[in-house]
PyMOL Python script that loads the backbone (N, CA, C, O; Angstrom):
from pymol import cmd

cmd.read_pdbstr("""\
ATOM      1  N   MET A   1       0.822  -1.197   0.000  1.00  0.00           N
ATOM      2  CA  MET A   1       0.000   0.000   0.000  1.00  0.00           C
ATOM      3  C   MET A   1       0.866   1.261   0.000  1.00  0.00           C
ATOM      4  O   MET A   1       0.543   2.223  -0.697  1.00  0.00           O
ATOM      5  N   LEU A   2       1.954   1.275   0.765  1.00  0.00           N
ATOM      6  CA  LEU A   2       2.821   2.444   0.839  1.00  0.00           C
ATOM      7  C   LEU A   2       3.522   2.694  -0.489  1.00  0.00           C
ATOM      8  O   LEU A   2       3.701   3.846  -0.882  1.00  0.00           O
ATOM      9  N   LYS A   3       3.923   1.628  -1.189  1.00  0.00           N
ATOM     10  CA  LYS A   3       4.581   1.807  -2.480  1.00  0.00           C
ATOM     11  C   LYS A   3       3.632   2.433  -3.496  1.00  0.00           C
ATOM     12  O   LYS A   3       4.052   3.258  -4.308  1.00  0.00           O
ATOM     13  N   ILE A   4       2.374   2.055  -3.458  1.00  0.00           N
ATOM     14  CA  ILE A   4       1.394   2.617  -4.386  1.00  0.00           C
ATOM     15  C   ILE A   4       1.192   4.101  -4.098  1.00  0.00           C
ATOM     16  O   ILE A   4       1.114   4.911  -5.022  1.00  0.00           O
ATOM     17  N   ALA A   5       1.107   4.452  -2.831  1.00  0.00           N
ATOM     18  CA  ALA A   5       0.905   5.852  -2.453  1.00  0.00           C
ATOM     19  C   ALA A   5       2.099   6.703  -2.874  1.00  0.00           C
ATOM     20  O   ALA A   5       1.912   7.811  -3.378  1.00  0.00           O
ATOM     21  N   SER A   6       3.315   6.214  -2.679  1.00  0.00           N
ATOM     22  CA  SER A   6       4.486   6.994  -3.060  1.00  0.00           C
ATOM     23  C   SER A   6       4.602   7.102  -4.578  1.00  0.00           C
ATOM     24  O   SER A   6       5.117   8.099  -5.086  1.00  0.00           O
ATOM     25  N   LYS A   7       4.133   6.095  -5.307  1.00  0.00           N
ATOM     26  CA  LYS A   7       4.147   6.138  -6.768  1.00  0.00           C
ATOM     27  C   LYS A   7       3.216   7.247  -7.268  1.00  0.00           C
ATOM     28  O   LYS A   7       3.583   8.022  -8.152  1.00  0.00           O
ATOM     29  N   TYR A   8       2.014   7.314  -6.698  1.00  0.00           N
ATOM     30  CA  TYR A   8       1.073   8.360  -7.103  1.00  0.00           C
ATOM     31  C   TYR A   8       1.548   9.746  -6.673  1.00  0.00           C
ATOM     32  O   TYR A   8       1.294  10.732  -7.365  1.00  0.00           O
ATOM     33  N   THR A   9       2.224   9.823  -5.557  1.00  0.00           N
ATOM     34  CA  THR A   9       2.758  11.105  -5.103  1.00  0.00           C
ATOM     35  C   THR A   9       3.778  11.628  -6.101  1.00  0.00           C
ATOM     36  O   THR A   9       3.799  12.822  -6.403  1.00  0.00           O
ATOM     37  N   GLY A  10       4.620  10.748  -6.612  1.00  0.00           N
ATOM     38  CA  GLY A  10       5.594  11.145  -7.627  1.00  0.00           C
ATOM     39  C   GLY A  10       4.929  11.612  -8.905  1.00  0.00           C
ATOM     40  O   GLY A  10       5.365  12.591  -9.510  1.00  0.00           O
ATOM     41  N   PHE A  11       3.871  10.917  -9.324  1.00  0.00           N
ATOM     42  CA  PHE A  11       3.154  11.315 -10.535  1.00  0.00           C
ATOM     43  C   PHE A  11       2.485  12.676 -10.373  1.00  0.00           C
ATOM     44  O   PHE A  11       2.358  13.420 -11.345  1.00  0.00           O
ATOM     45  N   LEU A  12       2.061  13.006  -9.172  1.00  0.00           N
ATOM     46  CA  LEU A  12       1.427  14.297  -8.931  1.00  0.00           C
ATOM     47  C   LEU A  12       2.446  15.411  -8.706  1.00  0.00           C
ATOM     48  O   LEU A  12       2.212  16.556  -9.090  1.00  0.00           O
ATOM     49  N   ALA A  13       3.559  15.080  -8.091  1.00  0.00           N
ATOM     50  CA  ALA A  13       4.544  16.101  -7.745  1.00  0.00           C
ATOM     51  C   ALA A  13       5.245  16.661  -8.980  1.00  0.00           C
ATOM     52  O   ALA A  13       5.554  17.852  -9.022  1.00  0.00           O
ATOM     53  N   ILE A  14       5.499  15.835  -9.973  1.00  0.00           N
ATOM     54  CA  ILE A  14       6.228  16.291 -11.160  1.00  0.00           C
ATOM     55  C   ILE A  14       5.454  17.368 -11.928  1.00  0.00           C
ATOM     56  O   ILE A  14       6.043  18.405 -12.233  1.00  0.00           O
ATOM     57  N   PRO A  15       4.169  17.183 -12.258  1.00  0.00           N
ATOM     58  CA  PRO A  15       3.454  18.261 -12.965  1.00  0.00           C
ATOM     59  C   PRO A  15       3.290  19.529 -12.129  1.00  0.00           C
ATOM     60  O   PRO A  15       3.352  20.635 -12.666  1.00  0.00           O
ATOM     61  N   VAL A  16       3.086  19.378 -10.842  1.00  0.00           N
ATOM     62  CA  VAL A  16       2.947  20.556  -9.976  1.00  0.00           C
ATOM     63  C   VAL A  16       4.253  21.338  -9.959  1.00  0.00           C
ATOM     64  O   VAL A  16       4.237  22.567 -10.023  1.00  0.00           O
ATOM     65  N   PHE A  17       5.372  20.650  -9.876  1.00  0.00           N
ATOM     66  CA  PHE A  17       6.682  21.301  -9.894  1.00  0.00           C
ATOM     67  C   PHE A  17       6.922  21.988 -11.239  1.00  0.00           C
ATOM     68  O   PHE A  17       7.429  23.110 -11.277  1.00  0.00           O
ATOM     69  N   ALA A  18       6.565  21.329 -12.335  1.00  0.00           N
ATOM     70  CA  ALA A  18       6.754  21.910 -13.665  1.00  0.00           C
ATOM     71  C   ALA A  18       5.907  23.167 -13.844  1.00  0.00           C
ATOM     72  O   ALA A  18       6.372  24.134 -14.447  1.00  0.00           O
ATOM     73  N   LEU A  19       4.697  23.175 -13.344  1.00  0.00           N
ATOM     74  CA  LEU A  19       3.855  24.366 -13.440  1.00  0.00           C
ATOM     75  C   LEU A  19       4.411  25.512 -12.599  1.00  0.00           C
ATOM     76  O   LEU A  19       4.271  26.679 -12.964  1.00  0.00           O
ATOM     77  N   GLY A  20       5.030  25.183 -11.494  1.00  0.00           N
ATOM     78  CA  GLY A  20       5.633  26.209 -10.652  1.00  0.00           C
ATOM     79  C   GLY A  20       6.796  26.901 -11.331  1.00  0.00           C
ATOM     80  O   GLY A  20       7.030  28.087 -11.099  1.00  0.00           O
ATOM     81  N   LEU A  21       7.533  26.176 -12.169  1.00  0.00           N
ATOM     82  CA  LEU A  21       8.648  26.772 -12.891  1.00  0.00           C
ATOM     83  C   LEU A  21       8.182  27.628 -14.062  1.00  0.00           C
ATOM     84  O   LEU A  21       8.922  28.494 -14.526  1.00  0.00           O
ATOM     85  N   ALA A  22       6.978  27.399 -14.540  1.00  0.00           N
ATOM     86  CA  ALA A  22       6.485  28.094 -15.723  1.00  0.00           C
ATOM     87  C   ALA A  22       5.946  29.491 -15.417  1.00  0.00           C
ATOM     88  O   ALA A  22       5.683  30.252 -16.348  1.00  0.00           O
ATOM     89  N   THR A  23       5.778  29.844 -14.173  1.00  0.00           N
ATOM     90  CA  THR A  23       5.239  31.162 -13.850  1.00  0.00           C
ATOM     91  C   THR A  23       6.318  32.225 -13.973  1.00  0.00           C
ATOM     92  O   THR A  23       7.504  31.936 -13.810  1.00  0.00           O
ATOM     93  N   SER A  24       5.916  33.430 -14.256  1.00  0.00           N
ATOM     94  CA  SER A  24       6.860  34.533 -14.334  1.00  0.00           C
ATOM     95  C   SER A  24       6.228  35.771 -13.711  1.00  0.00           C
ATOM     96  O   SER A  24       5.011  35.853 -13.540  1.00  0.00           O
ATOM     97  N   ALA A  25       7.068  36.713 -13.383  1.00  0.00           N
ATOM     98  CA  ALA A  25       6.583  37.960 -12.795  1.00  0.00           C
ATOM     99  C   ALA A  25       7.140  39.129 -13.596  1.00  0.00           C
ATOM    100  O   ALA A  25       8.299  39.114 -14.010  1.00  0.00           O
ATOM    101  N   ASN A  26       6.323  40.119 -13.807  1.00  0.00           N
ATOM    102  CA  ASN A  26       6.739  41.317 -14.531  1.00  0.00           C
ATOM    103  C   ASN A  26       6.403  42.534 -13.687  1.00  0.00           C
ATOM    104  O   ASN A  26       5.308  42.645 -13.135  1.00  0.00           O
ATOM    105  N   SER A  27       7.355  43.436 -13.598  1.00  0.00           N
ATOM    106  CA  SER A  27       7.067  44.693 -12.927  1.00  0.00           C
ATOM    107  C   SER A  27       7.985  45.761 -13.507  1.00  0.00           C
ATOM    108  O   SER A  27       9.071  45.462 -14.004  1.00  0.00           O
ATOM    109  N   ALA A  28       7.545  46.976 -13.437  1.00  0.00           N
ATOM    110  CA  ALA A  28       8.367  48.090 -13.885  1.00  0.00           C
ATOM    111  C   ALA A  28       9.110  48.643 -12.675  1.00  0.00           C
ATOM    112  O   ALA A  28       8.506  48.917 -11.637  1.00  0.00           O
ATOM    113  N   LEU A  29      10.416  48.804 -12.814  1.00  0.00           N
ATOM    114  CA  LEU A  29      11.223  49.426 -11.769  1.00  0.00           C
ATOM    115  C   LEU A  29      11.486  50.862 -12.199  1.00  0.00           C
ATOM    116  O   LEU A  29      12.128  51.104 -13.221  1.00  0.00           O
ATOM    117  N   ILE A  30      10.991  51.803 -11.421  1.00  0.00           N
ATOM    118  CA  ILE A  30      11.040  53.216 -11.779  1.00  0.00           C
ATOM    119  C   ILE A  30      11.983  53.931 -10.823  1.00  0.00           C
ATOM    120  O   ILE A  30      11.828  53.850  -9.605  1.00  0.00           O
ATOM    121  N   ASP A  31      12.968  54.636 -11.390  1.00  0.00           N
ATOM    122  CA  ASP A  31      13.923  55.397 -10.583  1.00  0.00           C
ATOM    123  C   ASP A  31      13.254  56.692 -10.138  1.00  0.00           C
ATOM    124  O   ASP A  31      12.906  57.532 -10.968  1.00  0.00           O
ATOM    125  N   ARG A  32      13.074  56.855  -8.826  1.00  0.00           N
ATOM    126  CA  ARG A  32      12.414  58.050  -8.283  1.00  0.00           C
ATOM    127  C   ARG A  32      13.402  59.115  -7.834  1.00  0.00           C
ATOM    128  O   ARG A  32      13.001  60.156  -7.314  1.00  0.00           O
ATOM    129  N   GLY A  33      14.676  58.865  -8.028  1.00  0.00           N
ATOM    130  CA  GLY A  33      15.691  59.829  -7.624  1.00  0.00           C
ATOM    131  C   GLY A  33      16.064  59.656  -6.159  1.00  0.00           C
ATOM    132  O   GLY A  33      15.363  58.973  -5.411  1.00  0.00           O
ATOM    133  N   ASN A  34      17.162  60.272  -5.752  1.00  0.00           N
ATOM    134  CA  ASN A  34      17.674  60.207  -4.380  1.00  0.00           C
ATOM    135  C   ASN A  34      17.889  58.772  -3.908  1.00  0.00           C
ATOM    136  O   ASN A  34      17.755  58.489  -2.717  1.00  0.00           O
ATOM    137  N   GLY A  35      18.222  57.859  -4.829  1.00  0.00           N
ATOM    138  CA  GLY A  35      18.518  56.480  -4.451  1.00  0.00           C
ATOM    139  C   GLY A  35      17.308  55.619  -4.173  1.00  0.00           C
ATOM    140  O   GLY A  35      17.437  54.571  -3.541  1.00  0.00           O
ATOM    141  N   MET A  36      16.126  56.029  -4.629  1.00  0.00           N
ATOM    142  CA  MET A  36      14.919  55.239  -4.402  1.00  0.00           C
ATOM    143  C   MET A  36      14.424  54.644  -5.719  1.00  0.00           C
ATOM    144  O   MET A  36      14.386  55.326  -6.743  1.00  0.00           O
ATOM    145  N   ILE A  37      14.045  53.365  -5.682  1.00  0.00           N
ATOM    146  CA  ILE A  37      13.515  52.646  -6.839  1.00  0.00           C
ATOM    147  C   ILE A  37      12.114  52.163  -6.490  1.00  0.00           C
ATOM    148  O   ILE A  37      11.913  51.522  -5.459  1.00  0.00           O
ATOM    149  N   TYR A  38      11.142  52.472  -7.351  1.00  0.00           N
ATOM    150  CA  TYR A  38       9.746  52.071  -7.122  1.00  0.00           C
ATOM    151  C   TYR A  38       9.444  50.803  -7.904  1.00  0.00           C
ATOM    152  O   TYR A  38       9.724  50.733  -9.100  1.00  0.00           O
ATOM    153  N   ASP A  39       8.876  49.799  -7.240  1.00  0.00           N
ATOM    154  CA  ASP A  39       8.457  48.535  -7.844  1.00  0.00           C
ATOM    155  C   ASP A  39       6.945  48.603  -8.040  1.00  0.00           C
ATOM    156  O   ASP A  39       6.186  48.596  -7.071  1.00  0.00           O
ATOM    157  N   SER A  40       6.505  48.669  -9.312  1.00  0.00           N
ATOM    158  CA  SER A  40       5.079  48.854  -9.587  1.00  0.00           C
ATOM    159  C   SER A  40       4.253  47.601  -9.315  1.00  0.00           C
ATOM    160  O   SER A  40       3.051  47.706  -9.074  1.00  0.00           O
ATOM    161  N   ASP A  41       4.860  46.434  -9.345  1.00  0.00           N
ATOM    162  CA  ASP A  41       4.115  45.198  -9.115  1.00  0.00           C
ATOM    163  C   ASP A  41       3.767  45.029  -7.639  1.00  0.00           C
ATOM    164  O   ASP A  41       2.633  44.685  -7.304  1.00  0.00           O
ATOM    165  N   GLN A  42       4.730  45.268  -6.759  1.00  0.00           N
ATOM    166  CA  GLN A  42       4.509  45.078  -5.327  1.00  0.00           C
ATOM    167  C   GLN A  42       4.113  46.369  -4.620  1.00  0.00           C
ATOM    168  O   GLN A  42       3.832  46.358  -3.422  1.00  0.00           O
ATOM    169  N   ASP A  43       4.090  47.479  -5.354  1.00  0.00           N
ATOM    170  CA  ASP A  43       3.751  48.786  -4.797  1.00  0.00           C
ATOM    171  C   ASP A  43       4.668  49.130  -3.626  1.00  0.00           C
ATOM    172  O   ASP A  43       4.210  49.547  -2.562  1.00  0.00           O
ATOM    173  N   LEU A  44       5.978  48.946  -3.842  1.00  0.00           N
ATOM    174  CA  LEU A  44       6.995  49.217  -2.825  1.00  0.00           C
ATOM    175  C   LEU A  44       8.044  50.165  -3.380  1.00  0.00           C
ATOM    176  O   LEU A  44       8.268  50.209  -4.590  1.00  0.00           O
ATOM    177  N   THR A  45       8.678  50.913  -2.514  1.00  0.00           N
ATOM    178  CA  THR A  45       9.830  51.722  -2.880  1.00  0.00           C
ATOM    179  C   THR A  45      11.049  51.155  -2.174  1.00  0.00           C
ATOM    180  O   THR A  45      11.074  51.027  -0.949  1.00  0.00           O
ATOM    181  N   TRP A  46      12.063  50.815  -2.967  1.00  0.00           N
ATOM    182  CA  TRP A  46      13.287  50.200  -2.458  1.00  0.00           C
ATOM    183  C   TRP A  46      14.398  51.238  -2.421  1.00  0.00           C
ATOM    184  O   TRP A  46      14.383  52.195  -3.195  1.00  0.00           O
ATOM    185  N   LEU A  47      15.359  51.052  -1.526  1.00  0.00           N
ATOM    186  CA  LEU A  47      16.559  51.873  -1.516  1.00  0.00           C
ATOM    187  C   LEU A  47      17.557  51.270  -2.489  1.00  0.00           C
ATOM    188  O   LEU A  47      17.785  50.061  -2.489  1.00  0.00           O
ATOM    189  N   GLN A  48      18.154  52.124  -3.322  1.00  0.00           N
ATOM    190  CA  GLN A  48      19.078  51.647  -4.336  1.00  0.00           C
ATOM    191  C   GLN A  48      20.333  51.051  -3.701  1.00  0.00           C
ATOM    192  O   GLN A  48      20.817  50.012  -4.150  1.00  0.00           O
ATOM    193  N   ASP A  49      20.857  51.688  -2.678  1.00  0.00           N
ATOM    194  CA  ASP A  49      22.040  51.195  -1.974  1.00  0.00           C
ATOM    195  C   ASP A  49      21.790  51.368  -0.476  1.00  0.00           C
ATOM    196  O   ASP A  49      21.902  52.472   0.058  1.00  0.00           O
ATOM    197  N   ALA A  50      21.454  50.281   0.183  1.00  0.00           N
ATOM    198  CA  ALA A  50      21.077  50.359   1.595  1.00  0.00           C
ATOM    199  C   ALA A  50      22.275  50.408   2.537  1.00  0.00           C
ATOM    200  O   ALA A  50      22.095  50.573   3.743  1.00  0.00           O
ATOM    201  N   ASN A  51      23.478  50.270   2.022  1.00  0.00           N
ATOM    202  CA  ASN A  51      24.667  50.275   2.895  1.00  0.00           C
ATOM    203  C   ASN A  51      25.098  51.662   3.236  1.00  0.00           C
ATOM    204  O   ASN A  51      26.078  51.844   3.959  1.00  0.00           O
TER     205      ASN A  51
END
""", "prot")
cmd.dss("prot")
cmd.show_as("cartoon", "prot")
cmd.util.cbc("prot")
cmd.orient("prot")
């Protein structure tokens, strides 16, 4: 019974993993000046150099 369950788990895990690799993200990074970069996808402003 355990071998059958692990076999089906493998058959399900491979397509789920492949679909996860197929996704992509797009966002515009806009330079706002004074070392700040705006990420339009996440609606965040990042520091260009945080050090």
